[in-house]
C-alpha positions as CSV (number, residue, x, y, z in Angstrom):
1,M,58.9,89.0,31.3
2,A,57.9,86.8,34.3
3,L,58.0,83.6,32.3
4,E,61.6,84.2,31.3
5,T,62.5,85.1,34.9
6,I,61.2,81.8,36.1
7,G,62.6,79.9,33.2
8,I,59.3,78.6,31.7
9,L,59.0,80.7,28.5
10,H,58.5,77.4,26.6
11,L,55.2,76.9,28.5
12,A,53.7,80.2,27.3
13,K,51.2,78.7,24.8
14,K,50.3,75.6,26.8
15,S,47.1,75.1,28.8
16,C,47.1,74.2,32.5
17,N,46.1,70.6,31.8
18,E,49.1,70.1,29.5
19,V,51.9,70.8,32.0
20,S,53.2,69.0,35.1
21,G,52.4,69.9,38.6
22,G,55.8,71.5,39.1
23,E,55.5,73.5,35.8
24,L,52.1,74.7,36.9
25,Q,53.4,75.8,40.3
26,L,56.2,77.7,38.5
27,A,53.6,79.3,36.2
28,L,51.6,80.4,39.3
29,I,54.7,82.0,40.8
30,A,55.4,83.7,37.5
31,R,51.8,85.1,37.5
32,T,52.4,86.7,40.9
33,L,55.6,88.4,39.6
34,V,53.5,90.5,37.1
35,S,52.3,92.7,39.9
36,N,55.9,93.3,41.3
37,P,55.1,92.0,44.8
38,E,57.2,92.9,47.8
39,V,56.1,89.8,49.6
40,L,55.2,86.3,48.5
41,I,53.2,84.1,50.8
42,L,53.2,80.5,49.7
43,D,51.2,77.7,51.3
44,E,53.1,74.4,50.7
45,P,54.4,75.3,47.2
46,E,56.2,72.0,47.0
47,S,53.3,69.8,48.0
48,H,52.4,66.8,45.7
49,L,55.6,67.2,43.7
50,D,58.5,64.8,43.3
51,I,61.7,65.7,45.1
52,Q,63.4,67.1,42.0
53,K,60.6,69.6,41.4
54,Q,60.4,70.5,45.1
55,I,64.0,71.6,44.9
56,V,63.4,73.5,41.7
57,I,60.5,75.4,43.3
58,L,62.4,76.2,46.5
59,Q,65.5,77.3,44.6
60,T,63.4,79.5,42.3
61,I,61.8,81.1,45.4
62,K,65.2,81.7,47.0
63,H,66.5,83.2,43.8
64,L,63.6,85.6,43.5
65,S,64.1,86.6,47.1
66,Q,67.8,87.4,46.6
67,A,67.7,88.8,43.1
68,R,64.5,90.9,43.4
69,G,64.5,91.6,47.2
70,I,61.1,89.9,47.6
71,S,60.3,88.7,51.1
72,C,59.0,85.1,51.0
73,I,56.9,83.4,53.7
74,I,56.5,79.7,53.1
75,N,54.4,77.2,55.0
76,T,55.7,73.7,54.6
77,H,55.5,70.2,56.2
78,Y,59.1,69.5,55.3
79,P,61.5,71.0,58.0
80,N,64.5,70.1,55.9
81,H,63.4,72.5,53.2
82,A,64.3,75.4,55.4
83,S,67.9,74.8,54.6
84,I,67.5,75.1,50.8
């Protein structure tokens, strides 16, 4: 299940307006996993999030890339995030 893969199973019954921005972003990533993509294209997935959630998002994307062999293309305004 995609929610388990991302680590947000606890959000399954919550509405969009009941979760944080970072949780919503993780839910959107989980939604894309349902179709078993070969490539993820993300436009500033860490925008408008605090630094802790930015790191969680980027580490999640990195894990998906490594564990599932998904290619990820990320547009970001934070050059330092390329090293995560």
